[in-house]
C-alpha positions as CSV (number, residue, x, y, z in Angstrom):
1,M,-68.7,-73.7,-18.7
2,E,-66.1,-75.7,-20.5
3,G,-65.8,-79.4,-21.0
4,N,-68.4,-82.1,-21.4
5,G,-70.8,-80.5,-18.9
6,G,-70.8,-77.2,-20.8
7,R,-71.7,-78.8,-24.1
8,N,-74.7,-80.5,-22.5
9,A,-76.1,-77.2,-21.2
10,T,-79.8,-76.8,-21.8
11,S,-80.3,-73.1,-21.4
12,T,-79.2,-70.2,-23.6
13,S,-79.6,-67.6,-20.8
14,T,-76.8,-66.9,-18.4
15,T,-77.4,-68.8,-15.2
16,T,-76.1,-68.1,-11.7
17,I,-73.6,-70.9,-11.9
18,E,-72.4,-69.8,-15.3
19,T,-71.9,-66.3,-14.0
20,W,-70.0,-67.6,-11.0
21,L,-67.8,-69.9,-13.1
22,N,-66.9,-67.0,-15.4
23,K,-66.2,-64.9,-12.3
24,H,-64.0,-67.6,-10.8
25,R,-62.7,-69.1,-14.0
26,L,-59.1,-69.2,-12.8
27,M,-59.9,-71.2,-9.7
28,Y,-62.3,-73.5,-11.6
29,N,-59.6,-74.3,-14.1
30,K,-57.1,-75.0,-11.3
31,A,-59.6,-77.6,-10.0
32,T,-60.5,-79.2,-13.3
33,Q,-57.2,-79.0,-15.2
34,H,-54.8,-79.8,-12.4
35,P,-51.2,-81.1,-13.2
36,F,-52.2,-84.4,-11.6
37,I,-55.0,-84.8,-14.2
38,H,-52.8,-83.6,-17.0
39,S,-50.2,-86.2,-15.9
40,I,-52.9,-88.9,-16.4
41,R,-53.9,-87.4,-19.7
42,D,-50.4,-87.3,-21.1
43,G,-49.4,-90.6,-19.7
44,T,-46.6,-89.3,-17.4
45,V,-48.5,-90.0,-14.1
46,N,-46.5,-91.6,-11.4
47,F,-48.5,-94.7,-10.3
48,S,-47.5,-94.1,-6.7
49,S,-49.3,-90.8,-6.9
50,F,-52.3,-92.5,-8.4
51,K,-52.3,-95.0,-5.5
52,I,-52.2,-92.1,-3.0
53,W,-55.3,-90.7,-4.7
54,L,-57.1,-94.0,-4.8
55,G,-56.6,-94.7,-1.0
56,Q,-57.5,-91.1,0.0
57,D,-60.5,-90.9,-2.3
58,Y,-61.9,-94.2,-0.9
59,I,-61.9,-92.5,2.5
60,F,-63.5,-89.4,1.1
61,V,-66.3,-91.4,-0.7
62,R,-67.2,-93.1,2.6
63,E,-67.6,-89.6,4.2
64,F,-69.5,-88.5,1.1
65,V,-72.3,-90.9,1.9
66,P,-73.8,-89.1,4.9
67,F,-73.4,-85.8,3.2
68,L,-75.5,-86.9,0.2
69,A,-78.0,-88.4,2.6
70,S,-78.3,-85.0,4.2
71,V,-78.8,-83.4,0.8
72,L,-81.6,-85.9,0.2
73,L,-83.2,-85.0,3.5
74,K,-83.0,-81.3,2.7
75,A,-84.6,-81.9,-0.7
76,W,-87.4,-83.7,0.9
77,K,-88.0,-80.9,3.3
78,E,-87.3,-77.8,1.2
79,S,-87.5,-78.6,-2.6
80,D,-90.5,-77.5,-4.6
81,D,-89.8,-80.2,-7.3
82,G,-90.2,-83.9,-6.5
83,S,-87.9,-84.8,-9.4
84,D,-84.9,-83.5,-7.3
85,M,-85.3,-86.6,-5.1
86,E,-85.2,-88.9,-8.1
87,V,-81.9,-87.4,-9.4
88,L,-80.3,-87.4,-5.9
89,L,-81.4,-91.0,-5.3
90,G,-79.6,-92.0,-8.5
91,G,-76.5,-90.6,-7.0
92,M,-77.0,-92.3,-3.7
93,A,-77.6,-95.7,-5.5
94,S,-74.3,-95.3,-7.4
95,L,-72.2,-94.9,-4.3
96,N,-72.5,-98.5,-3.2
97,D,-71.1,-99.5,-6.6
98,E,-68.4,-96.8,-6.3
99,I,-67.2,-98.1,-2.9
100,S,-67.1,-101.6,-4.3
101,W,-65.0,-100.3,-7.3
102,F,-62.5,-98.6,-4.9
103,K,-62.1,-101.9,-3.0
104,K,-61.5,-103.8,-6.3
105,E,-59.0,-101.3,-7.6
106,A,-57.2,-101.2,-4.2
107,S,-56.8,-105.0,-4.4
108,K,-55.5,-104.7,-7.9
109,W,-52.9,-102.1,-6.9
110,G,-51.9,-103.8,-3.7
111,I,-53.4,-101.2,-1.4
112,L,-54.6,-102.2,2.1
113,L,-57.4,-99.7,2.6
114,S,-57.7,-100.4,6.3
115,S,-54.2,-99.0,6.8
116,V,-54.8,-95.8,4.8
117,I,-54.6,-92.8,7.0
118,P,-56.4,-89.6,5.8
119,Q,-54.0,-86.8,5.0
120,K,-54.7,-83.2,6.0
121,A,-56.2,-82.2,2.7
122,N,-58.6,-85.1,2.9
123,Q,-59.4,-84.3,6.6
124,D,-60.1,-80.7,5.6
125,Y,-62.5,-81.8,2.8
126,C,-64.3,-84.3,5.0
127,R,-64.8,-81.6,7.7
128,F,-66.3,-79.3,5.1
129,L,-68.7,-82.0,4.1
130,E,-69.7,-82.6,7.7
131,S,-70.3,-78.8,8.1
132,L,-72.8,-79.0,5.3
133,I,-74.8,-81.7,7.0
134,S,-76.0,-79.2,9.6
135,P,-79.8,-78.5,9.5
136,E,-78.9,-74.8,9.4
137,V,-77.4,-75.2,6.0
138,N,-79.9,-74.4,3.3
139,Y,-80.8,-76.9,0.6
140,T,-79.7,-74.5,-2.1
141,V,-76.3,-74.2,-0.6
142,A,-75.9,-77.9,-0.1
143,V,-77.0,-78.9,-3.6
144,T,-74.8,-76.3,-5.1
145,A,-71.8,-77.8,-3.3
146,F,-72.9,-81.3,-4.3
147,W,-73.0,-80.3,-7.9
148,A,-69.6,-78.6,-7.7
149,I,-68.0,-81.7,-6.2
150,E,-69.4,-84.0,-8.9
151,A,-68.7,-81.6,-11.7
152,V,-65.0,-81.2,-10.9
153,Y,-64.5,-84.9,-11.2
154,Q,-66.6,-85.1,-14.4
155,E,-64.7,-82.3,-16.1
156,S,-61.3,-83.5,-14.9
157,F,-61.6,-87.1,-16.0
158,F,-63.5,-86.1,-19.2
159,L,-60.3,-84.3,-20.1
160,C,-58.4,-87.6,-19.7
161,L,-60.7,-89.1,-22.4
162,S,-60.8,-86.2,-24.8
163,S,-59.0,-86.1,-28.2
164,G,-55.2,-86.4,-27.9
165,S,-55.2,-88.2,-24.6
166,N,-52.4,-90.7,-23.9
167,A,-53.8,-91.9,-20.6
168,P,-52.3,-95.2,-19.5
169,I,-54.4,-98.3,-20.2
170,E,-54.2,-99.2,-16.5
171,L,-56.1,-96.0,-15.7
172,M,-58.7,-96.0,-18.4
173,E,-61.4,-97.6,-16.2
174,T,-60.9,-94.8,-13.7
175,C,-61.2,-92.1,-16.4
176,Q,-64.3,-93.8,-17.8
177,R,-65.9,-94.0,-14.4
178,W,-66.1,-90.2,-14.0
179,G,-65.5,-88.9,-17.6
180,N,-68.3,-90.8,-19.3
181,D,-71.3,-89.1,-21.0
182,A,-73.9,-90.6,-18.6
183,F,-72.1,-89.1,-15.6
184,G,-71.9,-85.8,-17.6
185,Q,-75.6,-85.8,-18.0
186,Y,-76.1,-86.5,-14.3
187,C,-73.9,-83.5,-13.5
188,V,-76.1,-81.4,-15.9
189,S,-79.2,-82.5,-14.0
190,L,-77.5,-81.5,-10.7
191,R,-76.5,-78.1,-12.2
192,N,-80.1,-77.5,-13.4
193,I,-81.4,-78.3,-9.9
194,A,-78.9,-75.9,-8.3
195,N,-79.6,-73.2,-10.8
196,R,-83.4,-73.5,-10.3
197,N,-83.0,-73.0,-6.6
198,L,-80.4,-70.3,-6.9
199,A,-82.7,-68.3,-9.2
200,K,-85.1,-67.8,-6.4
201,A,-82.7,-67.6,-3.5
202,P,-82.4,-64.5,-1.3
203,G,-79.1,-62.6,-1.2
204,D,-77.7,-64.2,1.9
205,V,-78.3,-67.8,0.5
206,L,-76.6,-66.8,-2.8
207,R,-73.6,-65.5,-0.9
208,K,-73.3,-68.7,1.1
209,A,-73.8,-70.9,-2.0
210,E,-71.0,-69.0,-3.9
211,D,-68.8,-69.3,-0.9
212,A,-69.5,-73.1,-0.8
213,L,-68.6,-73.3,-4.5
214,L,-65.3,-71.6,-4.0
215,R,-64.5,-73.7,-1.0
216,V,-65.2,-76.9,-3.0
217,L,-62.8,-75.7,-5.7
218,E,-60.1,-74.8,-3.1
219,L,-60.5,-78.2,-1.5
220,E,-60.4,-80.0,-4.8
221,V,-57.1,-78.3,-5.7
222,G,-55.8,-79.3,-2.3
223,F,-56.8,-82.9,-2.8
224,W,-55.1,-83.1,-6.2
225,N,-52.0,-81.4,-4.7
226,M,-51.9,-84.1,-2.0
227,S,-52.2,-86.9,-4.7
228,H,-49.6,-85.2,-6.8
229,G,-47.1,-84.9,-3.9
230,E,-47.5,-81.1,-3.7
231,M,-48.0,-80.6,0.0
């Protein structure tokens, strides 16, 4: 795995997720090195595109809350390691601050969040999250999808902070929010949870988890495209 998350890897053996990321490297790179992210990194981003992303992502984060709550419930019922709950609770606790941050940023950019209408790419992503809430969805599948969602943002915004970046000063707080080392370590913790569960999962669960990972990557690309004006 490339980027900040990869350098924090704790195992020298090839894990299931590493195997999948090598297998689907092209799609993973499309999700984590999208032209929208590169436009932020090189300072050419159109601020109107950023404002589209900001409003749409606020809607997404609100839909993300019940999904994460469902992952917590699945961990309580299915996990064999109590520390999973602690890691997931940390993510849940941060969402309140994240929603407050979106409101503050929207005010700064003159965005009336109550008037933002979810675009199709956002609607598709939110429907996918809702499908994962179902009790029929295995914890291993759900936590793998959860890791992937978080990891894409961490990898993407870490790129905006890495050497040679010319990201606009107005967007540095955004880049720091998801590109910082603490969030990188959190993503490593999620990846370790997912890998531990994948290592003992039966074949049908592995197939569903890999499908969920691919679907996350596809939806992330669609979300970036929407923000970048590539409909």
